[in-house]
C-alpha positions in Angstrom: -129.9 -103.2 -140.3 -127.1 -101.8 -138.9 -125.1 -104.1 -136.6 -122.3 -103.5 -134.2 -120.5 -106.2 -133.0 -117.6 -106.0 -130.8 -114.7 -108.7 -130.7 -114.8 -110.0 -134.1 -111.3 -111.1 -135.2 -111.9 -114.8 -134.2 -114.2 -117.3 -132.4 -117.5 -116.5 -131.6 -117.3 -112.7 -132.7 -116.4 -113.8 -136.3 -119.0 -116.5 -136.5 -121.3 -113.5 -135.7 -120.1 -111.3 -138.3 -120.1 -113.6 -140.9 -123.8 -114.8 -139.6 -125.3 -111.3 -139.9 -123.4 -110.4 -143.0 -124.9 -113.4 -144.5 -128.4 -112.5 -143.5 -128.1 -109.3 -145.4 -127.1 -107.0 -142.8 -124.4 -104.1 -142.6 -122.0 -105.1 -140.0 -119.5 -103.0 -138.0 -116.9 -105.0 -136.0 -114.6 -103.6 -133.2 -111.6 -105.7 -132.4 -107.9 -104.6 -131.0 -106.7 -107.4 -133.9 -107.3 -107.3 -137.7 -108.8 -110.0 -139.7 -108.6 -111.7 -142.9 -112.3 -111.7 -143.0 -114.1 -109.2 -145.6 -117.2 -108.8 -147.3 -119.1 -106.0 -149.2 -121.1 -105.2 -146.1 -118.5 -105.5 -143.5 -116.4 -103.2 -142.0 -113.8 -104.0 -139.7 -112.4 -101.3 -136.8 -109.4 -101.6 -134.6 -110.8 -100.4 -131.6 -109.8 -101.1 -128.1 -113.0 -101.0 -126.0 -111.4 -100.1 -122.8 -110.6 -96.7 -124.7 -111.9 -94.1 -126.7 -114.7 -95.2 -128.7 -115.7 -93.9 -132.1 -118.8 -92.0 -133.0 -121.2 -93.9 -134.7 -125.2 -93.1 -135.1 -128.4 -95.2 -135.7 -126.9 -98.6 -134.4 -129.9 -100.9 -134.8 -128.5 -104.2 -133.3 -125.6 -104.3 -130.6 -123.7 -107.4 -129.8 -121.4 -107.2 -126.9 -119.0 -110.2 -127.4 -115.5 -109.0 -126.5 -113.8 -110.0 -123.8 -110.8 -111.9 -122.3 -110.4 -114.8 -119.9 -107.5 -113.8 -117.1 -105.4 -111.3 -116.3 -105.2 -107.9 -114.7 -107.7 -106.3 -117.1 -110.6 -109.0 -117.0 -113.1 -106.4 -115.0 -112.1 -103.3 -117.1 -112.6 -105.6 -120.4 -115.4 -107.8 -119.8 -117.4 -105.4 -117.5 -116.6 -101.9 -117.7 -115.9 -101.8 -121.3 -119.0 -103.7 -121.9 -121.1 -100.9 -120.1 -119.4 -98.3 -121.8 -119.9 -99.6 -125.4 -123.8 -100.2 -124.4 -124.0 -97.0 -122.8 -122.6 -95.2 -125.8 -124.7 -96.9 -128.8 -127.4 -98.7 -127.6 -129.7 -95.8 -125.8 -131.1 -94.3 -128.8 -134.3 -94.4 -131.0 -132.7 -96.7 -134.0 -132.0 -99.4 -131.2 -133.9 -102.7 -132.3 -132.2 -105.3 -129.6 -128.8 -105.7 -127.5 -127.1 -108.9 -127.0 -124.5 -109.7 -124.3 -122.1 -112.6 -124.6 -121.9 -113.7 -120.9 -120.7 -116.9 -119.8 -122.3 -120.2 -117.9 -119.6 -119.0 -115.3 -122.0 -116.2 -114.1 -124.1 -118.8 -112.6 -122.0 -121.5 -111.4 -118.9 -119.2 -110.5 -116.5 -121.5 -112.3 -113.2 -120.6 -114.0 -111.1 -117.7 -113.0 -112.6 -115.5 -110.2 -112.5 -112.3 -111.7 -113.9 -113.7 -114.9 -116.7 -115.3 -113.2 -117.6 -112.0 -111.4 -117.1 -110.1 -114.6 -119.5 -112.1 -116.4 -122.1 -112.3 -113.5 -121.7 -108.4 -113.5 -122.5 -108.6 -117.1 -125.8 -110.8 -116.7 -127.0 -108.1 -113.9 -126.3 -105.0 -116.1 -127.9 -106.8 -119.1 -131.3 -106.6 -116.9 -130.7 -103.1 -115.9 -130.3 -102.4 -119.6 -133.5 -104.2 -120.2 -135.4 -102.2 -118.0 -134.3 -98.7 -119.7 -134.4 -100.1 -123.4 -137.8 -101.2 -122.9 -139.1 -97.5 -124.2 -137.4 -98.2 -127.2 -139.6 -100.9 -127.8 -135.9 -102.8 -127.7 -135.4 -106.4 -126.3 -132.3 -107.0 -124.4 -130.8 -110.2 -123.5 -127.5 -112.6 -122.6 -126.2 -115.7 -123.8 -124.3 -117.8 -121.1 -122.2 -120.5 -123.0 -120.5 -123.6 -121.7 -117.8 -125.1 -123.9 -117.5 -123.6 -127.0 -115.0 -124.6 -130.0 -112.8 -121.4 -130.2 -109.4 -120.5 -130.7 -109.2 -119.5 -126.6 -109.9 -122.8 -125.9 -107.0 -124.4 -128.0 -105.3 -125.9 -125.2 -108.1 -128.1 -124.2 -109.3 -128.8 -127.7 -105.6 -129.9 -128.6 -105.3 -132.4 -125.6 -107.6 -135.3 -126.2 -107.4 -136.1 -122.4 -108.5 -132.6 -121.5 -111.2 -132.6 -124.0 -112.6 -135.8 -123.1 -112.8 -134.6 -119.4 -114.5 -131.6 -120.4 -117.0 -133.4 -122.6 -117.5 -136.0 -119.7 -118.8 -132.9 -117.5 -121.8 -132.4 -120.1 -125.1 -134.3 -120.4 -124.9 -134.6 -124.1 -121.0 -135.1 -124.5 -120.3 -132.2 -126.8 -119.5 -128.7 -127.1 -121.4 -126.3 -129.0 -119.9 -124.5 -132.2 -119.2 -120.8 -132.6 -121.7 -121.1 -135.5 -124.3 -122.5 -133.2 -123.7 -119.6 -130.6 -124.1 -117.2 -133.6 -127.5 -118.7 -134.6 -129.0 -118.4 -131.2 -127.6 -114.9 -131.2 -129.3 -114.1 -134.3 -132.4 -115.4 -133.1 -132.7 -113.3 -130.2 -131.5 -110.2 -132.0 -133.4 -110.3 -135.1 -136.4 -112.8 -135.0 -137.3 -112.6 -131.2 -139.9 -109.9 -130.2 -141.3 -111.0 -126.5 -138.2 -112.2 -124.8 -135.9 -109.8 -122.6 -133.8 -109.2 -119.7 -133.1 -113.0 -119.8 -130.2 -114.9 -119.9 -130.0 -118.2 -122.2 -127.9 -121.0 -121.0 -126.1 -123.0 -123.7 -124.0 -125.4 -121.9 -125.1 -129.2 -123.1 -126.7 -129.8 -120.1 -123.1 -129.1 -118.0 -124.8 -127.5 -115.2 -127.6 -130.0 -114.9 -125.7 -133.1 -114.8 -125.6 -134.9 -111.4 -125.2 -138.1 -109.7 -128.1 -139.5 -107.8 -126.7 -141.3 -104.8 -129.2 -143.2 -102.6 
């Protein structure tokens, strides 16, 4: 299949690119930064998704992964640009599935205000897209990850005290790896046939954790 993934220079996006390549697919990655990763079936393109998008035909799987955590361009990048990418590449006869990387912040409101709002918007837009993609027989879902071991979280990972505080907020006392998120992603886009319009929360039980006081 012909796969388009945004934000593939590092972290979850890079793990996604490697997963789909390893599974035998043609992968195109968009990012504002370059990458050291190379493979015969991988094409890395320097693309700012908030700007002009290149012409590209017959995308079969679209994974909207690119995003930023804070700053003045959070809504433009995480929500508006994600919508633009999807509208440009997804709604055509070759499409098989679309996946969005949202965040656990979309449902619990945690983290920076604009970030939480942008990811909440991504989940709602995903449902809108699922309604319109159904006529193509395509599935459309999102993943809301909690803590993930990625370079964006290095300031926490490298601080044992902060890391322990974060792990204590989960039921399973762990974070997910980028590779684990890539495995979930592959299942949703290339194995799954019946789940659509849904947001999958992968947070090691962080939102479920509670203390019963009596």
